[in-house]
N, C-alpha and C positions, 0 to 999 in steps of 0.2 A: 325202883324197887330192886333190891339185891337179895338173892338167896345166899345166906351165910355159909351154907354147906357146899357151895360151888355148883357147877353144872355137871351133870352126868347123863350122857346119852348112850343107852345100851347098844345102839346101832354102830357107834364108832369105837366101841371098846370090846374087842374080841380076844378070847383066850383059847389058843389051840391046845387041846389035850386029848388023851385017849379016853378018859372017863371023868365024871363029875368030881371025884375025890382029887384027881390030879389037877383039874382046873382050879379047885378051891385052894390047893397048895400054891398055885401060881398067881393067886390074887383074883380069882374068878368071881368071888362073892362080893357084891357091893351092898352096903347097908345104908338106908336112909331113914330118918325119923318120920313118923307119921305126919306130924305137923311141922312144916318147914319154918326155920328161923329166918325172918326177913327183916330188912331195915330199909328205910327210905332216906335219901339224901337230896340236898339241893345245893347247886353250885352255879354262880353267875360267871360268865366268860365274856370278855370283850377284847378289843385289840390292845388295850393297855394292861391286861392281866386278868387275874381270877379273884373272885371274892373269897372270903373264908368259907369253908365247907360247913353246911348246917346239917346235922343229923336229926331227923325227925323221929319222935318217940314211938309212934305206932304206925301201922301200915295204911291207915285211912287219914287223908288230909282234907279237912273241911275249910271253908273260906275263912272262918274266924281265926283258926290256928295259922293258916297261911299268912294272913295279914299281920297277926301279932308276932309270929316267930320268924317268918321269912322276909316279907316285903321291906321291912326296915333296913335289912342288910343291903340290897341293891340301891336303895335311896341314899344311904350313907356312903357306900363305896363309890357309887357313880359320881357324886360330887367331888369326892376326894381324888379319884383316878382321872376324871375327865373334865372337871370344872363344872360350870353351870349349864353347858349345852350338851345334852346327850339324850338318847331315846331308849326307853325300856320296852322290851318285846318278850312275850311269853307264848307258850304253845296253847292248845285248846283244851287243857285238862279242866275238869269241872270246877275246882276251886278258883281257877283263874278267870273263868267266864262269869262267875257270880257277879251280880250287879253291885254288891258291896265292895268286892275286890276292884272292879272297874272304876268305881267312884273313888276309892282310896288312891288308886294310881293316878287318876285325873287330878286329885287334890295334892299329891305329894311327890310326883315325878315331874321333871321339867317338861318331858314329852313322853308319850307311850303309844304303842300300837293297840287300839282297842280290839276286842274280840271280833266284832262284826266287820272289821276292815280287812 
């Protein structure tokens, strides 16, 4: 998940000035929107290269969307980049642990590391 406004940490950004008005002239006021604009992306990486970047529409990813929109990419690219013998691994995010996702990987990947391993 990426915040499209970038990172801003008030502890790391100091403006030295005599008063508030002088600080504001030197860029002392930082404005942020109330609701942050975020986006989620997925990218596969291996020794042979990178898969195309997948930009996911909303900030919540459920297993149905993950299977339909994301998992087809590593299945296709894995065979193209490494042939028939390769193993798929993912972290422990909720959509990845779902039994539907685990079953899809078992049926469509040459090999994969299951969540409980």
